[in-house]
N, CA, C and O atoms as a GROMACS GRO file, in nm:
protein
  296
    1UNK      N    1   0.083  -0.118   0.000
    1UNK     CA    2   0.000   0.000   0.000
    1UNK      C    3   0.088   0.125   0.000
    1UNK      O    4   0.179   0.138   0.082
    2UNK      N    5   0.060   0.215  -0.092
    2UNK     CA    6   0.138   0.337  -0.104
    2UNK      C    7   0.075   0.447  -0.017
    2UNK      O    8  -0.044   0.476  -0.029
    3UNK      N    9   0.157   0.506   0.069
    3UNK     CA   10   0.106   0.615   0.153
    3UNK      C   11   0.117   0.746   0.077
    3UNK      O   12   0.217   0.772   0.011
    4UNK      N   13   0.014   0.830   0.086
    4UNK     CA   14   0.018   0.958   0.014
    4UNK      C   15   0.120   1.054   0.077
    4UNK      O   16   0.157   1.040   0.193
    5UNK      N   17   0.163   1.151  -0.001
    5UNK     CA   18   0.263   1.246   0.046
    5UNK      C   19   0.210   1.330   0.162
    5UNK      O   20   0.286   1.367   0.252
    6UNK      N   21   0.082   1.359   0.163
    6UNK     CA   22   0.024   1.440   0.271
    6UNK      C   23   0.029   1.367   0.405
    6UNK      O   24   0.030   1.431   0.510
    7UNK      N   25   0.033   1.235   0.404
    7UNK     CA   26   0.050   1.159   0.527
    7UNK      C   27   0.184   1.194   0.591
    7UNK      O   28   0.191   1.215   0.712
    8UNK      N   29   0.289   1.200   0.512
    8UNK     CA   30   0.422   1.232   0.564
    8UNK      C   31   0.428   1.376   0.613
    8UNK      O   32   0.495   1.406   0.712
    9UNK      N   33   0.358   1.466   0.544
    9UNK     CA   34   0.353   1.605   0.589
    9UNK      C   35   0.285   1.614   0.725
    9UNK      O   36   0.333   1.684   0.814
   10UNK      N   37   0.173   1.543   0.742
   10UNK     CA   38   0.099   1.546   0.868
   10UNK      C   39   0.180   1.485   0.982
   10UNK      O   40   0.186   1.543   1.091
   11UNK      N   41   0.242   1.370   0.959
   11UNK     CA   42   0.321   1.304   1.063
   11UNK      C   43   0.440   1.391   1.104
   11UNK      O   44   0.468   1.404   1.224
   12UNK      N   45   0.509   1.449   1.008
   12UNK     CA   46   0.624   1.534   1.039
   12UNK      C   47   0.581   1.658   1.116
   12UNK      O   48   0.648   1.698   1.211
   13UNK      N   49   0.471   1.718   1.076
   13UNK     CA   50   0.420   1.835   1.146
   13UNK      C   51   0.384   1.802   1.290
   13UNK      O   52   0.422   1.875   1.382
   14UNK      N   53   0.313   1.692   1.310
   14UNK     CA   54   0.277   1.652   1.446
   14UNK      C   55   0.401   1.622   1.531
   14UNK      O   56   0.405   1.656   1.649
   15UNK      N   57   0.499   1.558   1.472
   15UNK     CA   58   0.621   1.526   1.545
   15UNK      C   59   0.694   1.653   1.589
   15UNK      O   60   0.739   1.662   1.703
   16UNK      N   61   0.706   1.750   1.500
   16UNK     CA   62   0.779   1.871   1.534
   16UNK      C   63   0.699   1.963   1.626
   16UNK      O   64   0.758   2.038   1.702
   17UNK      N   65   0.567   1.958   1.620
   17UNK     CA   66   0.485   2.030   1.718
   17UNK      C   67   0.503   1.966   1.855
   17UNK      O   68   0.507   2.036   1.956
   18UNK      N   69   0.513   1.834   1.859
   18UNK     CA   70   0.538   1.764   1.985
   18UNK      C   71   0.671   1.806   2.046
   18UNK      O   72   0.681   1.824   2.167
   19UNK      N   73   0.774   1.823   1.963
   19UNK     CA   74   0.904   1.870   2.013
   19UNK      C   75   0.889   2.008   2.074
   19UNK      O   76   0.945   2.036   2.180
   20UNK      N   77   0.814   2.095   2.007
   20UNK     CA   78   0.795   2.230   2.059
   20UNK      C   79   0.723   2.229   2.193
   20UNK      O   80   0.760   2.303   2.284
   21UNK      N   81   0.623   2.145   2.206
   21UNK     CA   82   0.550   2.134   2.332
   21UNK      C   83   0.640   2.078   2.442
   21UNK      O   84   0.637   2.125   2.556
   22UNK      N   85   0.722   1.979   2.406
   22UNK     CA   86   0.813   1.921   2.505
   22UNK      C   87   0.915   2.024   2.554
   22UNK      O   88   0.948   2.025   2.672
   23UNK      N   89   0.964   2.110   2.465
   23UNK     CA   90   1.058   2.214   2.505
   23UNK      C   91   0.988   2.314   2.597
   23UNK      O   92   1.046   2.357   2.697
   24UNK      N   93   0.865   2.350   2.564
   24UNK     CA   94   0.791   2.446   2.646
   24UNK      C   95   0.761   2.390   2.784
   24UNK      O   96   0.752   2.465   2.881
   25UNK      N   97   0.747   2.257   2.794
   25UNK     CA   98   0.718   2.194   2.923
   25UNK      C   99   0.847   2.159   3.000
   25UNK      O  100   0.842   2.099   3.107
   26UNK      N  101   0.960   2.198   2.944
   26UNK     CA  102   1.090   2.177   3.009
   26UNK      C  103   1.118   2.029   3.036
   26UNK      O  104   1.160   1.992   3.145
   27UNK      N  105   1.094   1.946   2.937
   27UNK     CA  106   1.120   1.803   2.951
   27UNK      C  107   1.268   1.774   2.939
   27UNK      O  108   1.348   1.862   2.907
   28UNK      N  109   1.304   1.651   2.963
   28UNK     CA  110   1.444   1.608   2.963
   28UNK      C  111   1.510   1.637   2.828
   28UNK      O  112   1.451   1.616   2.722
   29UNK      N  113   1.635   1.686   2.834
   29UNK     CA  114   1.708   1.721   2.712
   29UNK      C  115   1.724   1.602   2.620
   29UNK      O  116   1.714   1.616   2.498
   30UNK      N  117   1.750   1.485   2.676
   30UNK     CA  118   1.774   1.368   2.591
   30UNK      C  119   1.650   1.333   2.508
   30UNK      O  120   1.663   1.299   2.390
   31UNK      N  121   1.532   1.341   2.568
   31UNK     CA  122   1.409   1.313   2.491
   31UNK      C  123   1.391   1.414   2.379
   31UNK      O  124   1.360   1.378   2.265
   32UNK      N  125   1.411   1.541   2.411
   32UNK     CA  126   1.395   1.647   2.310
   32UNK      C  127   1.499   1.630   2.200
   32UNK      O  128   1.468   1.645   2.081
   33UNK      N  129   1.622   1.600   2.237
   33UNK     CA  130   1.729   1.584   2.138
   33UNK      C  131   1.700   1.470   2.042
   33UNK      O  132   1.708   1.487   1.920
   34UNK      N  133   1.666   1.353   2.096
   34UNK     CA  134   1.640   1.238   2.009
   34UNK      C  135   1.517   1.259   1.922
   34UNK      O  136   1.515   1.218   1.806
   35UNK      N  137   1.415   1.322   1.977
   35UNK     CA  138   1.296   1.348   1.897
   35UNK      C  139   1.324   1.451   1.788
   35UNK      O  140   1.266   1.445   1.679
   36UNK      N  141   1.413   1.546   1.815
   36UNK     CA  142   1.453   1.644   1.714
   36UNK      C  143   1.530   1.576   1.601
   36UNK      O  144   1.509   1.606   1.484
   37UNK      N  145   1.620   1.484   1.636
   37UNK     CA  146   1.695   1.410   1.533
   37UNK      C  147   1.600   1.327   1.448
   37UNK      O  148   1.612   1.323   1.325
   38UNK      N  149   1.506   1.260   1.513
   38UNK     CA  150   1.406   1.182   1.438
   38UNK      C  151   1.324   1.274   1.350
   38UNK      O  152   1.290   1.238   1.237
   39UNK      N  153   1.291   1.394   1.401
   39UNK     CA  154   1.216   1.491   1.322
   39UNK      C  155   1.291   1.536   1.199
   39UNK      O  156   1.230   1.556   1.094
   40UNK      N  157   1.422   1.552   1.210
   40UNK     CA  158   1.502   1.591   1.094
   40UNK      C  159   1.502   1.480   0.988
   40UNK      O  160   1.500   1.509   0.868
   41UNK      N  161   1.505   1.356   1.032
   41UNK     CA  162   1.497   1.244   0.938
   41UNK      C  163   1.361   1.245   0.869
   41UNK      O  164   1.352   1.223   0.748
   42UNK      N  165   1.257   1.270   0.946
   42UNK     CA  166   1.123   1.275   0.888
   42UNK      C  167   1.108   1.390   0.790
   42UNK      O  168   1.037   1.377   0.690
   43UNK      N  169   1.173   1.504   0.817
   43UNK     CA  170   1.168   1.616   0.722
   43UNK      C  171   1.233   1.575   0.590
   43UNK      O  172   1.180   1.607   0.484
   44UNK      N  173   1.345   1.507   0.596
   44UNK     CA  174   1.411   1.462   0.473
   44UNK      C  175   1.324   1.363   0.396
   44UNK      O  176   1.313   1.372   0.274
   45UNK      N  177   1.262   1.270   0.468
   45UNK     CA  178   1.172   1.173   0.403
   45UNK      C  179   1.053   1.245   0.343
   45UNK      O  180   1.011   1.215   0.231
   46UNK      N  181   0.996   1.342   0.418
   46UNK     CA  182   0.880   1.416   0.370
   46UNK      C  183   0.914   1.492   0.242
   46UNK      O  184   0.836   1.489   0.147
   47UNK      N  185   1.027   1.560   0.238
   47UNK     CA  186   1.066   1.636   0.119
   47UNK      C  187   1.081   1.542   0.000
   47UNK      O  188   1.035   1.572  -0.110
   48UNK      N  189   1.146   1.428   0.021
   48UNK     CA  190   1.164   1.331  -0.087
   48UNK      C  191   1.029   1.281  -0.138
   48UNK      O  192   1.007   1.276  -0.259
   49UNK      N  193   0.938   1.244  -0.046
   49UNK     CA  194   0.808   1.192  -0.086
   49UNK      C  195   0.725   1.296  -0.159
   49UNK      O  196   0.657   1.264  -0.257
   50UNK      N  197   0.729   1.423  -0.113
   50UNK     CA  198   0.651   1.528  -0.178
   50UNK      C  199   0.705   1.556  -0.317
   50UNK      O  200   0.628   1.574  -0.411
   51UNK      N  201   0.837   1.559  -0.332
   51UNK     CA  202   0.895   1.587  -0.463
   51UNK      C  203   0.876   1.472  -0.561
   51UNK      O  204   0.867   1.495  -0.681
   52UNK      N  205   0.871   1.349  -0.513
   52UNK     CA  206   0.854   1.233  -0.600
   52UNK      C  207   0.708   1.193  -0.620
   52UNK      O  208   0.679   1.099  -0.694
   53UNK      N  209   0.616   1.265  -0.556
   53UNK     CA  210   0.474   1.232  -0.568
   53UNK      C  211   0.426   1.260  -0.710
   53UNK      O  212   0.460   1.362  -0.768
   54UNK      N  213   0.347   1.170  -0.764
   54UNK     CA  214   0.294   1.185  -0.899
   54UNK      C  215   0.162   1.260  -0.894
   54UNK      O  216   0.055   1.201  -0.909
   55UNK      N  217   0.171   1.392  -0.871
   55UNK     CA  218   0.053   1.477  -0.863
   55UNK      C  219   0.047   1.562  -0.989
   55UNK      O  220   0.143   1.629  -1.025
   56UNK      N  221  -0.068   1.557  -1.054
   56UNK     CA  222  -0.085   1.634  -1.177
   56UNK      C  223  -0.204   1.727  -1.162
   56UNK      O  224  -0.302   1.695  -1.095
   57UNK      N  225  -0.194   1.841  -1.223
   57UNK     CA  226  -0.304   1.938  -1.223
   57UNK      C  227  -0.315   2.001  -1.360
   57UNK      O  228  -0.219   2.003  -1.438
   58UNK      N  229  -0.433   2.052  -1.389
   58UNK     CA  230  -0.453   2.120  -1.517
   58UNK      C  231  -0.439   2.271  -1.501
   58UNK      O  232  -0.462   2.345  -1.597
   59UNK      N  233  -0.403   2.317  -1.382
   59UNK     CA  234  -0.385   2.460  -1.357
   59UNK      C  235  -0.253   2.508  -1.415
   59UNK      O  236  -0.154   2.434  -1.419
   60UNK      N  237  -0.252   2.633  -1.461
   60UNK     CA  238  -0.130   2.696  -1.511
   60UNK      C  239  -0.112   2.829  -1.439
   60UNK      O  240  -0.194   2.866  -1.355
   61UNK      N  241  -0.006   2.901  -1.473
   61UNK     CA  242   0.016   3.031  -1.411
   61UNK      C  243  -0.091   3.132  -1.453
   61UNK      O  244  -0.109   3.234  -1.387
   62UNK      N  245  -0.162   3.104  -1.560
   62UNK     CA  246  -0.271   3.192  -1.601
   62UNK      C  247  -0.386   3.190  -1.500
   62UNK      O  248  -0.463   3.286  -1.493
   63UNK      N  249  -0.398   3.083  -1.422
   63UNK     CA  250  -0.505   3.073  -1.322
   63UNK      C  251  -0.471   3.151  -1.195
   63UNK      O  252  -0.559   3.173  -1.112
   64UNK      N  253  -0.346   3.193  -1.181
   64UNK     CA  254  -0.298   3.268  -1.065
   64UNK      C  255  -0.334   3.194  -0.938
   64UNK      O  256  -0.304   3.075  -0.927
   65UNK      N  257  -0.397   3.257  -0.841
   65UNK     CA  258  -0.437   3.190  -0.719
   65UNK      C  259  -0.586   3.158  -0.724
   65UNK      O  260  -0.665   3.239  -0.772
   66UNK      N  261  -0.623   3.040  -0.675
   66UNK     CA  262  -0.763   3.002  -0.680
   66UNK      C  263  -0.848   3.082  -0.583
   66UNK      O  264  -0.966   3.105  -0.609
   67UNK      N  265  -0.791   3.126  -0.470
   67UNK     CA  266  -0.871   3.199  -0.373
   67UNK      C  267  -0.891   3.346  -0.413
   67UNK      O  268  -0.980   3.412  -0.359
   68UNK      N  269  -0.811   3.395  -0.505
   68UNK     CA  270  -0.827   3.532  -0.555
   68UNK      C  271  -0.795   3.531  -0.704
   68UNK      O  272  -0.679   3.541  -0.742
   69UNK      N  273  -0.897   3.521  -0.787
   69UNK     CA  274  -0.874   3.515  -0.931
   69UNK      C  275  -0.798   3.638  -0.981
   69UNK      O  276  -0.805   3.745  -0.921
   70UNK      N  277  -0.729   3.622  -1.091
   70UNK     CA  278  -0.647   3.728  -1.146
   70UNK      C  279  -0.729   3.849  -1.187
   70UNK      O  280  -0.683   3.963  -1.178
   71UNK      N  281  -0.852   3.825  -1.232
   71UNK     CA  282  -0.938   3.935  -1.277
   71UNK      C  283  -1.025   3.989  -1.165
   71UNK      O  284  -1.128   4.052  -1.192
   72UNK      N  285  -0.987   3.967  -1.041
   72UNK     CA  286  -1.062   4.010  -0.924
   72UNK      C  287  -1.050   4.161  -0.905
   72UNK      O  288  -0.940   4.216  -0.912
   73UNK      N  289  -1.164   4.228  -0.880
   73UNK     CA  290  -1.164   4.372  -0.852
   73UNK      C  291  -1.249   4.399  -0.730
   73UNK      O  292  -1.352   4.337  -0.710
   74UNK      N  293  -1.204   4.494  -0.649
   74UNK     CA  294  -1.281   4.531  -0.530
   74UNK      C  295  -1.382   4.638  -0.564
   74UNK      O  296  -1.457   4.682  -0.476
   0.00000   0.00000   0.00000
């Protein structure tokens, strides 16, 4: 079973938020250090998975941003 790239983004984000919470709670340095190292490995895996993901779209630069169309006027 192939895991989607967004799975790796979510797991990495949760892991690094956990590190931030652990630092704020003044937890043991060794736990924070090892979790940070694991987080760096997960960041590398996440970047690789996102860049190698076979995602295709029919959007071009002519579409600009979807939340604010190029021809938008106030």
